[in-house]
C-alpha positions as semicolon CSV with decimal commas, in nm:
position;residue;x (nm);y (nm);z (nm)
1;M;-5,877;-7,402;3,327
2;I;-5,731;-7,191;3,044
3;V;-5,789;-7,472;2,796
4;H;-6,149;-7,505;2,912
5;V;-6,213;-7,130;2,862
6;R;-6,056;-7,135;2,517
7;A;-6,258;-7,441;2,416
8;R;-6,580;-7,270;2,527
9;K;-6,481;-6,958;2,331
10;W;-6,410;-7,162;2,016
11;L;-6,732;-7,357;2,062
12;G;-6,926;-7,028;2,075
13;R;-6,749;-6,906;1,762
14;F;-6,821;-7,233;1,582
15;R;-7,188;-7,215;1,684
16;F;-7,210;-6,855;1,557
17;A;-7,048;-6,948;1,224
18;L;-7,277;-7,248;1,183
19;L;-7,590;-7,043;1,256
20;F;-7,468;-6,772;1,019
21;V;-7,427;-7,024;0,736
22;V;-7,765;-7,186;0,804
23;F;-7,953;-6,854;0,815
24;T;-7,770;-6,726;0,506
25;F;-7,868;-7,043;0,318
26;A;-8,231;-7,009;0,433
27;L;-8,247;-6,640;0,337
28;Y;-8,102;-6,720;-0,007
29;H;-8,373;-6,977;-0,074
30;V;-8,649;-6,746;0,055
31;L;-8,526;-6,477;-0,184
32;L;-8,528;-6,727;-0,472
33;V;-8,893;-6,810;-0,400
34;V;-8,985;-6,441;-0,379
35;T;-8,802;-6,372;-0,706
36;R;-8,991;-6,648;-0,887
37;W;-9,318;-6,518;-0,743
38;L;-9,250;-6,160;-0,858
39;E;-9,126;-6,246;-1,209
40;P;-9,365;-6,150;-1,488
41;E;-9,483;-6,419;-1,724
42;P;-9,248;-6,487;-2,014
43;K;-9,328;-6,267;-2,314
44;Y;-9,246;-6,529;-2,575
45;K;-9,435;-6,829;-2,438
46;E;-9,685;-7,021;-2,647
47;P;-10,031;-6,856;-2,626
48;A;-10,311;-7,041;-2,449
49;G;-10,656;-7,125;-2,584
50;R;-10,744;-7,034;-2,941
51;A;-10,493;-6,749;-2,958
52;V;-10,241;-6,747;-3,240
53;K;-9,886;-6,624;-3,207
54;A;-9,805;-6,400;-3,504
55;F;-9,450;-6,321;-3,604
56;Q;-9,242;-6,247;-3,911
57;N;-8,958;-6,461;-4,029
58;G;-8,658;-6,244;-4,096
59;H;-8,609;-5,877;-4,024
60;V;-8,834;-5,636;-4,210
61;A;-8,744;-5,270;-4,173
62;A;-9,030;-5,053;-4,050
63;V;-8,861;-4,748;-4,201
64;P;-8,789;-4,717;-4,574
65;D;-8,423;-4,725;-4,675
66;K;-8,426;-4,380;-4,837
67;I;-8,535;-4,136;-4,570
68;T;-8,413;-3,782;-4,509
69;I;-8,247;-3,677;-4,188
70;S;-8,536;-3,450;-4,092
71;E;-8,791;-3,731;-4,147
72;R;-8,574;-3,966;-3,943
73;L;-8,553;-3,708;-3,664
74;K;-8,931;-3,661;-3,666
75;L;-8,975;-4,038;-3,647
76;F;-8,731;-4,054;-3,356
77;Y;-8,919;-3,786;-3,161
78;R;-9,256;-3,945;-3,237
79;I;-9,188;-4,310;-3,150
80;G;-8,831;-4,319;-3,021
81;E;-8,715;-4,539;-3,310
């Protein structure tokens, strides 16, 4: 009788663990689907239709090389650059 009670207890524990794993797996995949649904469109994808993607090759500084500290500070406050 003791063996039968222990087996039933272990069977219940096994069933709980199995259901936990199955529901965790299902929740993970539901969250993946929701994440893909909420993601914004990629910024750098190829434009559709007659649109043209414009870009510059290489890095071109928007600020001249010789700039005073006060001008740089004004620029920082104005555009955060």
